[in-house]
C-alpha positions as CSV (number, residue, x, y, z in Angstrom):
1,X,23.8,-26.3,-84.1
2,X,26.8,-26.4,-81.7
3,X,28.0,-23.0,-80.5
4,X,31.4,-21.8,-81.9
5,X,34.4,-22.5,-79.7
6,X,35.6,-19.8,-77.4
7,X,39.2,-20.2,-78.5
8,X,39.8,-19.6,-82.2
9,X,40.9,-22.8,-83.9
10,X,43.8,-21.0,-85.5
11,X,45.4,-20.2,-82.1
12,X,48.3,-22.3,-81.2
13,X,47.6,-22.5,-77.5
14,X,48.6,-25.3,-75.1
15,X,46.0,-28.1,-75.3
16,X,45.3,-27.7,-71.6
17,X,43.6,-24.4,-72.2
18,X,41.1,-26.0,-74.6
19,X,40.5,-28.8,-72.2
20,X,39.7,-26.4,-69.4
21,X,37.2,-24.3,-71.4
22,X,33.6,-25.3,-72.1
23,X,31.2,-24.0,-74.6
24,X,30.4,-20.9,-72.5
25,X,32.8,-18.5,-70.8
26,X,31.9,-19.2,-67.3
27,X,33.5,-17.1,-64.6
28,X,36.2,-14.6,-65.4
29,X,39.6,-16.1,-64.7
30,X,43.3,-16.3,-65.6
31,X,45.1,-19.5,-66.7
32,X,48.9,-20.1,-67.3
33,X,50.6,-23.0,-69.0
34,X,54.0,-23.4,-70.6
35,X,54.7,-19.6,-70.5
36,X,51.3,-18.9,-72.1
37,X,48.7,-16.7,-70.3
38,X,45.0,-17.0,-71.1
39,X,42.4,-14.5,-69.8
40,X,38.7,-15.5,-69.9
41,X,36.8,-12.2,-69.6
42,X,33.3,-10.9,-70.1
43,X,32.0,-8.2,-72.4
44,X,30.4,-5.4,-70.3
45,X,27.1,-6.9,-69.2
46,X,23.8,-5.2,-69.9
47,X,20.8,-4.9,-67.6
48,X,18.8,-8.1,-67.3
49,X,21.3,-10.0,-69.4
50,X,21.1,-13.6,-68.4
51,X,24.2,-15.1,-70.2
52,X,27.6,-13.4,-70.1
53,X,29.3,-13.0,-73.5
54,X,32.9,-14.3,-73.3
55,X,36.1,-12.7,-74.6
56,X,39.4,-14.4,-74.7
57,X,42.8,-12.6,-74.4
58,X,45.9,-14.7,-75.0
59,X,49.5,-13.9,-74.4
60,X,51.9,-16.4,-75.9
61,X,55.3,-17.4,-74.6
62,X,57.0,-14.7,-76.6
63,X,54.8,-12.0,-75.0
64,X,52.5,-11.4,-78.0
65,X,48.9,-10.6,-77.2
66,X,45.8,-11.6,-79.2
67,X,42.1,-11.0,-78.6
68,X,39.3,-13.2,-79.7
69,X,37.6,-10.1,-81.1
70,X,39.9,-7.1,-80.2
71,X,42.8,-7.6,-82.6
72,X,46.5,-8.3,-81.8
73,X,49.1,-6.7,-79.5
74,X,48.6,-4.9,-76.2
75,X,45.9,-2.9,-77.8
76,X,43.7,-6.0,-77.7
77,X,43.7,-5.7,-73.9
78,X,43.3,-1.9,-73.9
79,X,40.3,-2.2,-76.1
80,X,38.6,-4.4,-73.6
81,X,39.3,-2.0,-70.7
82,X,38.3,1.0,-72.8
83,X,35.0,-0.6,-73.6
84,X,34.1,-0.7,-69.9
85,X,35.4,2.8,-69.5
86,X,33.1,4.1,-72.2
87,X,30.1,2.3,-70.7
88,X,30.7,4.1,-67.4
89,X,31.1,7.5,-69.2
90,X,27.5,7.1,-70.5
91,X,26.2,6.0,-67.2
92,X,27.8,8.9,-65.4
93,X,25.9,11.2,-67.8
94,X,22.7,9.4,-66.9
95,X,23.4,9.7,-63.2
96,X,24.1,13.4,-63.5
97,X,20.8,14.0,-65.3
98,X,18.7,11.8,-62.9
99,X,16.2,13.6,-60.7
100,X,13.6,11.1,-59.6
101,X,13.6,7.5,-58.4
102,X,12.2,6.5,-61.8
103,X,15.4,7.9,-63.3
104,X,17.7,6.1,-60.9
105,X,16.1,2.7,-61.1
106,X,17.2,1.7,-64.7
107,X,20.6,3.2,-63.9
108,X,21.0,0.9,-60.9
109,X,19.8,-2.0,-62.9
110,X,22.5,-1.4,-65.4
111,X,25.2,-0.8,-62.7
112,X,24.6,-3.9,-60.6
113,X,26.0,-6.5,-63.0
114,X,28.7,-4.0,-64.2
115,X,30.0,-3.5,-60.6
116,X,30.3,-7.3,-60.1
117,X,31.9,-7.8,-63.5
118,X,34.5,-5.0,-62.9
119,X,35.4,-6.4,-59.5
120,X,36.1,-9.8,-61.1
121,X,38.0,-8.1,-63.9
122,X,40.3,-6.4,-61.4
123,X,40.9,-9.8,-59.7
124,X,41.8,-11.5,-63.0
125,X,44.3,-8.8,-63.9
126,X,45.9,-9.0,-60.5
127,X,46.2,-12.7,-60.8
128,X,47.6,-12.3,-64.4
129,X,50.2,-9.9,-63.0
130,X,51.3,-12.6,-60.5
131,X,51.4,-15.4,-63.1
132,X,53.5,-13.4,-65.5
133,X,55.5,-10.9,-63.4
134,X,58.0,-10.1,-66.1
135,X,55.3,-8.5,-68.4
136,X,55.3,-4.8,-67.5
137,X,52.2,-4.1,-69.6
138,X,50.2,-6.2,-67.1
139,X,51.0,-3.6,-64.4
140,X,49.2,-0.9,-66.5
141,X,46.3,-3.3,-67.3
142,X,45.9,-4.1,-63.6
143,X,45.9,-0.5,-62.6
144,X,43.4,0.4,-65.3
145,X,41.1,-2.4,-64.1
146,X,41.4,-1.1,-60.6
147,X,40.4,2.4,-61.6
148,X,37.4,1.0,-63.6
149,X,36.3,-1.1,-60.6
150,X,36.7,1.8,-58.3
151,X,34.7,4.2,-60.5
152,X,32.0,1.5,-60.8
153,X,31.7,1.3,-57.0
154,X,31.6,5.1,-56.7
155,X,29.0,5.5,-59.4
156,X,26.8,2.8,-57.9
157,X,27.1,4.4,-54.4
158,X,26.3,7.9,-55.9
159,X,23.3,6.5,-57.8
160,X,22.0,4.5,-54.7
161,X,22.3,7.6,-52.5
162,X,20.7,9.8,-55.2
163,X,17.8,7.3,-55.4
164,X,17.4,7.3,-51.6
165,X,17.3,11.1,-51.5
166,X,14.8,11.2,-54.3
167,X,12.5,8.8,-52.5
168,X,12.8,10.8,-49.2
169,X,12.1,14.0,-51.1
170,X,9.1,12.4,-52.8
171,X,7.8,11.1,-49.5
172,X,8.2,14.6,-47.9
173,X,6.3,16.1,-50.8
174,X,3.5,13.6,-50.4
175,X,3.4,14.3,-46.7
176,X,3.0,18.0,-47.3
177,X,0.3,17.4,-49.9
178,X,-1.5,15.1,-47.5
179,X,-1.3,17.8,-44.8
180,X,-2.6,20.4,-47.1
181,X,-5.5,18.1,-48.2
182,X,-6.4,17.5,-44.5
183,X,-6.4,21.3,-43.9
184,X,-8.6,21.9,-46.9
185,X,-11.0,19.1,-45.8
186,X,-11.2,20.6,-42.3
187,X,-11.9,24.0,-43.7
188,X,-14.6,22.5,-45.9
189,X,-16.2,20.7,-42.9
190,X,-16.2,24.0,-41.0
191,X,-17.9,25.8,-43.9
192,X,-20.5,23.0,-44.1
193,X,-21.0,23.1,-40.4
194,X,-21.4,26.9,-40.4
195,X,-24.2,26.9,-43.0
196,X,-25.8,23.6,-42.1
197,X,-28.1,25.0,-39.4
198,X,-29.4,27.8,-41.7
199,X,-30.2,25.3,-44.4
200,X,-31.8,23.0,-41.9
201,X,-34.0,25.7,-40.4
202,X,-34.9,27.0,-43.8
203,X,-35.9,23.5,-44.8
204,X,-38.0,22.9,-41.7
205,X,-39.8,26.3,-41.6
206,X,-39.5,27.3,-45.2
207,X,-38.2,30.7,-46.3
208,X,-41.7,32.0,-46.7
209,X,-42.6,31.1,-43.1
210,X,-46.1,29.7,-43.9
211,X,-46.3,28.1,-40.5
212,X,-48.2,30.4,-38.1
213,X,-45.4,32.9,-37.7
214,X,-46.4,34.9,-40.7
215,X,-48.3,37.4,-38.5
216,X,-45.1,38.5,-36.8
217,X,-44.0,41.8,-38.4
218,X,-41.2,41.6,-40.9
219,X,-38.3,41.3,-40.9
220,X,-38.1,39.7,-37.5
221,X,-39.0,36.1,-38.5
222,X,-36.3,35.8,-41.2
223,X,-33.8,37.7,-39.1
224,X,-34.5,35.4,-36.2
225,X,-34.0,32.4,-38.5
226,X,-30.7,33.8,-39.8
227,X,-29.4,34.7,-36.3
228,X,-30.3,31.3,-34.9
229,X,-28.7,29.6,-37.9
230,X,-25.5,31.6,-37.6
231,X,-25.2,31.1,-33.8
232,X,-25.8,27.3,-34.3
233,X,-23.4,27.2,-37.2
234,X,-20.6,28.9,-35.1
235,X,-21.2,26.5,-32.2
236,X,-21.1,23.5,-34.5
237,X,-18.0,24.7,-36.4
238,X,-16.2,25.4,-33.1
239,X,-17.1,21.9,-31.9
240,X,-15.8,20.3,-35.2
241,X,-12.6,22.4,-35.0
242,X,-11.9,21.2,-31.5
243,X,-12.6,17.6,-32.4
244,X,-10.2,17.7,-35.4
245,X,-7.4,19.1,-33.2
246,X,-7.9,16.4,-30.6
């Protein structure tokens, strides 16, 4: 099934317009012929949208405007510009609420095609103003398109900077956590080193000292084992501490 024509069949436009249009919108552009002005524009693109949805705005030789899906009169153009403005209002709310890189990523994915589309929209309106300089409404349309494109650039810059800051903040938090983990691991190693000699001596000689030393009066055997273990543990812990600092 063939796609519907971009230009409504009921529009009495110069034939050159129909010849210059294909089945898809293509790039945004302005065309003029016999006093008629035709604007080929795009709906506000969505994130990951592959094909741009076209919208046609026609100004006839008498200065009457019509939109392919926005009605008649100058309001047809204003509706198109307002649709972009409303999209950016919602994105501004998302940007204000974003805190992490995961919040900013979908925002940037939505803004990237919108920034490109609004820049082209501004260029089309500027070109239309040059093609039909006597239409005063085109001055307002051009200025509105400029404001939309400017706001899009600012919002994209703010979101990009916000994402960079969120990434830096996250990296700093991870660095602090890694440092704290290293300190905790070092303390654990020191604790193990301190008690390791006592455990080793107890394992070799046994806590009951059934090894020929049982004739030595108590508590000297166990006290000697504990003192020797503590001294050895301190020496080993100091050695590990110096090694970790180095």
